[in-house]
Steps between C-alpha positions, in 0.01 A plus 500: 500500500288825495574734778249765382199601709162636440312721744149643488307730743132406518223635714279249674169562672448366851147440597396634157587860584824556680799538267807291572832551310669188393832426338526188275849373415631220286867404463644303202735320742208386719273398202251299692387770751318830511518739792220725589551759786203687636532824690331488839607841628740770393816301594387141493463255219381140535664278238344183348696255282302249278548303184462674169307180391238579776458857355459364151227264613336772714447731202254252343360307796496476872848385613683433823415305805766647733587847622460671166194444285379665175154520341410697187158668501301732280311765696317803348663440158857497653733199522645473851747267643418418869822422712447338834798494735496331835736446785487440876501889531195552287312478176450741215279495185637742237373597159731575208445605147523167303660656196772664709599170653480326158725769355754437776479126442545559132820693570630207707429267210710715263792469736456126577243311289260275691642156510849630444590583866742221537725657236528805730527336838845437643441178712867481601486846651185404695665184631804701600277745684308236683806303606707806623438482869 
């Protein structure tokens, strides 16, 4: 099982102009998920967890029907990844540099190849965690 982690800091744009810092993380021992945290003020980050598979799909086509959705677009000669996040507390549409997200995803694939997640996932540890009450 891979316990390594990958982290990337990316700048998103909110409403097309306001910069928002984001931290993207991927852990080899949680191979199915990506965590993206967006800074809402100096001390507060909002964290979203979604499947790596959703991010893979979202780099090439619109993907997601729930709280996290991705859409790649080209605007003014730039490739952009639109990230829509929604919760009962609010909604945000963020723009990220497509290549930066693709580079982050590529680093995750070097750690855990797509389709090889089950070789890095400790199902017994998950069962133990879920049944520990």
